[in-house]
Backbone bond lengths (Angstrom), bond angles and torsions (degrees), N, CA, C in turn:
res aa  C-N    CA-C-N  psi(-1)  N-CA   C-N-CA  omega(-1)  CA-C   N-CA-C  phi
1 M - - - 1.482 - - 1.587 104.64 -
2 A 1.314 114.85 136.20 1.484 121.14 176.21 1.518 108.82 -81.64
3 L 1.374 116.92 161.97 1.393 124.35 174.37 1.479 108.91 -66.35
4 N 1.362 119.82 143.84 1.433 122.76 177.60 1.484 108.87 -85.33
5 N 1.380 116.71 167.13 1.364 121.63 -174.53 1.555 114.10 -60.12
6 A 1.380 116.60 -37.89 1.461 119.36 173.57 1.507 119.02 -54.62
7 A 1.401 108.64 -37.62 1.531 117.13 177.40 1.526 108.60 -70.84
8 L 1.347 120.86 -40.09 1.379 123.30 -178.98 1.573 111.05 -63.69
9 V 1.339 113.72 -45.02 1.575 118.13 178.74 1.477 108.26 -59.62
10 T 1.348 118.24 -43.06 1.514 120.90 -180.00 1.431 110.03 -57.42
11 G 1.402 118.32 -51.38 1.425 123.46 -176.85 1.566 110.31 -63.07
12 F 1.285 115.61 -48.17 1.444 115.59 -179.24 1.547 113.82 -68.13
13 T 1.284 117.80 -26.28 1.538 119.10 175.02 1.549 104.54 -66.21
14 A 1.221 120.57 -46.57 1.512 121.87 -179.23 1.475 110.68 -61.08
15 I 1.344 116.66 -40.40 1.498 116.31 175.96 1.443 114.87 -66.75
16 K 1.362 115.85 -43.42 1.448 117.66 175.74 1.558 113.11 -57.92
17 N 1.340 116.02 -42.44 1.465 117.84 178.30 1.551 114.03 -62.87
18 E 1.308 114.65 -33.24 1.497 116.07 178.59 1.532 113.10 -74.02
19 V 1.388 119.69 -33.48 1.402 120.40 -179.56 1.537 109.38 -79.70
20 T 1.323 113.09 112.89 1.513 118.28 -177.84 1.469 114.83 -110.72
21 H 1.415 118.29 -9.52 1.378 124.20 -178.54 1.492 115.98 -145.48
22 L 1.334 118.76 145.99 1.479 119.98 175.56 1.555 104.55 -115.77
23 Q 1.349 115.55 154.08 1.469 126.35 -176.89 1.561 108.00 -128.11
24 L 1.251 119.47 130.32 1.478 117.36 172.12 1.424 114.41 -82.46
25 H 1.319 117.42 154.13 1.498 123.94 176.77 1.522 109.28 -132.89
26 S 1.352 112.46 140.97 1.527 114.94 -177.65 1.506 110.55 -87.68
27 A 1.313 119.94 -15.24 1.433 123.46 179.41 1.543 107.67 -150.65
28 A 1.304 115.71 166.35 1.508 118.39 176.06 1.511 111.78 -49.13
29 P 1.338 120.75 122.64 1.435 122.69 179.65 1.538 114.54 -80.88
30 D 1.253 116.41 172.88 1.493 121.61 173.39 1.551 109.63 -72.41
31 A 1.252 116.86 -179.27 1.511 122.71 -173.48 1.504 108.91 -60.82
32 G 1.325 122.65 -34.09 1.510 129.08 -177.94 1.480 110.58 -85.41
33 Y 1.405 118.38 -5.64 1.479 121.21 -176.10 1.552 111.23 59.89
34 T 1.292 121.50 35.63 1.472 123.32 178.54 1.490 112.27 -104.70
35 T 1.358 118.37 -4.49 1.470 117.14 176.48 1.500 110.49 -109.66
36 N 1.383 112.57 159.02 1.440 123.52 178.05 1.528 110.73 66.26
37 Q 1.327 121.79 26.39 1.433 122.08 179.77 1.565 107.02 -79.84
38 I 1.342 111.74 140.98 1.465 116.97 174.30 1.455 114.29 -127.84
39 G 1.316 124.17 141.69 1.390 124.58 -173.70 1.522 116.50 68.61
40 S 1.312 115.36 -167.70 1.445 118.66 176.62 1.560 114.17 -105.18
41 R 1.287 113.30 160.96 1.490 116.43 -179.75 1.613 107.22 -66.60
42 V 1.358 113.06 147.04 1.421 117.69 175.70 1.454 112.76 -115.97
43 A 1.395 116.38 135.96 1.454 121.54 -177.62 1.522 108.15 -67.22
44 V 1.330 118.69 141.44 1.445 121.00 179.27 1.543 110.87 -139.89
45 T 1.300 109.27 156.05 1.501 116.11 172.77 1.567 105.84 -127.35
46 G 1.233 117.97 122.13 1.479 121.08 -175.98 1.585 108.81 -101.32
47 A 1.289 114.16 176.12 1.483 125.67 173.70 1.477 108.22 -133.77
48 V 1.353 112.28 152.16 1.486 119.14 176.46 1.489 106.62 -120.01
49 S 1.325 116.57 127.44 1.463 121.04 174.94 1.495 114.32 -78.08
50 A 1.294 118.60 168.91 1.496 124.93 176.10 1.443 109.48 -55.57
51 A 1.331 120.68 -29.35 1.472 122.97 -176.78 1.588 110.56 -87.67
52 G 1.379 117.44 -0.63 1.477 122.48 -178.87 1.499 113.74 85.73
53 V 1.237 117.70 15.08 1.588 118.81 177.92 1.535 108.76 -82.36
54 I 1.273 116.92 126.70 1.410 123.32 176.31 1.561 109.13 -87.93
55 T 1.361 117.50 129.99 1.458 119.87 179.53 1.510 110.29 -130.03
56 W 1.338 117.49 127.47 1.466 123.61 165.79 1.488 106.33 -108.32
57 A 1.305 116.57 119.94 1.408 117.29 -175.90 1.612 116.96 -107.13
58 S 1.249 116.99 147.44 1.518 118.03 175.49 1.534 112.30 52.16
59 V 1.298 119.58 55.32 1.463 122.35 178.04 1.533 109.08 -85.73
60 A 1.376 115.89 110.01 1.467 119.71 -179.60 1.537 113.66 -97.89
61 F 1.287 115.94 126.17 1.483 123.34 175.31 1.408 111.67 -105.67
62 T 1.300 124.87 138.78 1.419 126.78 175.76 1.529 109.12 -134.80
63 G 1.289 116.97 168.34 1.532 122.89 176.45 1.581 109.18 79.79
64 L 1.279 117.22 23.11 1.504 119.02 -176.26 1.570 107.25 -92.00
65 P 1.323 116.40 158.26 1.475 115.33 173.24 1.539 109.10 -58.03
66 A 1.272 116.02 142.56 1.484 121.20 179.24 1.575 107.11 -55.30
67 N 1.360 115.65 137.87 1.403 125.08 175.68 1.527 115.97 52.71
68 S 1.352 119.91 25.48 1.430 122.84 -176.52 1.422 110.47 -71.93
69 P 1.376 124.21 141.47 1.412 123.98 178.14 1.529 115.55 -65.25
70 V 1.277 118.40 150.67 1.465 122.16 -178.76 1.475 108.78 -124.37
71 W 1.378 116.41 108.86 1.515 120.88 174.98 1.497 112.00 -79.61
72 G 1.304 116.43 -39.87 1.531 120.29 -177.65 1.516 109.22 165.11
73 V 1.375 115.66 -155.13 1.453 120.75 -173.82 1.542 111.32 -130.35
74 S 1.289 115.68 159.73 1.443 118.91 169.71 1.523 110.13 -119.21
75 Y 1.285 120.76 163.32 1.443 123.90 -172.27 1.588 105.53 -114.65
76 W 1.353 113.67 130.59 1.461 119.86 -178.23 1.473 114.69 -131.25
77 T 1.307 119.50 155.74 1.467 128.50 176.75 1.502 116.38 -89.09
78 A 1.326 117.04 -2.02 1.450 121.18 -179.60 1.554 110.92 -159.16
79 S 1.354 113.97 166.13 1.550 117.10 -177.06 1.508 108.02 -75.01
80 T 1.348 120.30 -26.74 1.476 122.81 174.36 1.539 104.96 -143.59
81 G 1.390 116.96 153.08 1.389 120.01 -173.78 1.516 111.36 58.81
82 G 1.264 118.63 -128.42 1.493 120.01 -175.73 1.457 117.17 65.18
83 N 1.192 116.45 -165.80 1.463 124.89 -176.85 1.550 113.55 -115.35
84 N 1.240 119.00 134.53 1.509 124.52 174.81 1.497 107.60 -75.22
85 R 1.353 119.29 139.52 1.450 125.05 171.86 1.489 114.79 -125.69
86 G 1.374 111.03 31.07 1.520 118.09 176.51 1.470 111.96 101.98
87 G 1.274 111.95 -160.65 1.491 118.59 -177.32 1.488 114.39 -173.01
88 S 1.274 117.52 179.57 1.453 121.87 -177.06 1.566 111.44 -152.13
89 A 1.379 114.09 134.30 1.451 117.72 172.01 1.436 114.72 -65.62
90 R 1.244 122.01 149.52 1.480 123.40 179.08 1.533 106.34 -63.04
91 T 1.362 113.77 154.74 1.456 115.81 177.15 1.516 108.40 -84.69
92 S 1.317 117.04 166.74 1.499 121.63 -175.12 1.500 108.70 -65.83
93 G 1.279 122.06 -21.07 1.495 121.35 -178.16 1.515 112.13 -80.70
94 S 1.361 117.84 -10.71 1.469 121.44 -177.61 1.535 113.03 -80.72
95 D 1.233 120.66 150.68 1.458 119.20 171.41 1.530 110.83 -62.05
96 A 1.320 115.97 150.24 1.471 119.53 -176.12 1.523 111.19 -91.65
97 A 1.362 120.04 -0.88 1.482 120.57 -178.18 1.495 111.32 -153.50
98 A 1.323 116.17 156.68 1.505 119.80 171.40 1.452 106.26 -68.46
99 N 1.363 116.11 162.29 1.441 119.94 176.84 1.550 115.36 -82.83
100 A 1.249 119.57 179.16 1.446 121.62 -177.90 1.515 114.15 -59.02
101 A 1.357 116.02 -24.77 1.523 119.85 -178.62 1.490 105.55 -88.63
102 G 1.314 125.64 1.04 1.440 122.33 -178.81 1.500 116.43 80.25
103 A 1.299 116.22 27.35 1.487 123.67 -176.43 1.548 106.70 -112.58
104 Y 1.363 115.88 148.98 1.433 122.79 176.65 1.455 106.67 -155.48
105 T 1.385 116.29 133.96 1.433 122.62 176.05 1.483 111.71 -125.32
106 M 1.307 118.02 120.84 1.444 123.69 172.34 1.512 106.50 -85.25
107 S 1.328 117.94 115.98 1.510 120.12 -178.10 1.483 110.94 -64.28
108 Q 1.365 118.16 -31.77 1.473 119.44 -176.51 1.527 108.13 -163.45
109 V 1.336 117.43 137.68 1.485 124.86 172.97 1.479 102.50 -123.87
110 T 1.304 120.25 127.43 1.401 124.34 175.84 1.559 114.83 -130.02
111 E 1.278 115.31 149.96 1.451 123.77 170.06 1.532 105.56 -130.38
112 T 1.401 114.67 131.87 1.387 121.92 -173.53 1.595 105.18 -119.48
113 P 1.364 112.71 132.78 1.482 116.32 179.02 1.519 111.16 -72.84
114 T 1.364 112.90 151.74 1.504 118.03 179.24 1.568 102.35 -131.45
115 A 1.312 112.23 114.36 1.422 117.03 171.27 1.480 117.99 -74.91
116 A 1.378 120.99 139.67 1.458 118.27 -177.20 1.521 109.07 -78.26
């Protein structure tokens, strides 16, 4: 039997509460998401929908190399050090690079639960 929706929401709420920072990557990172990092981690506050979807909206990164490519983000439990909780490639609707001023905004990052 698969987990029910209430269990998925409980689990994803715990994950959302643990992820406090996002980190940009210029290319696909290694399994620990410690390679290809660009800029500094950004503090985030997410939300979990009734369906268990975690959303971090309008995440703004600054201080990046001008026009640097953006692969996606990784999820962290602290501003430095901490534990990695995975990551996500940018969606096709996102810009592929920082602007000339070294700024980049991800309009939305989402994680969706999948019941077995």
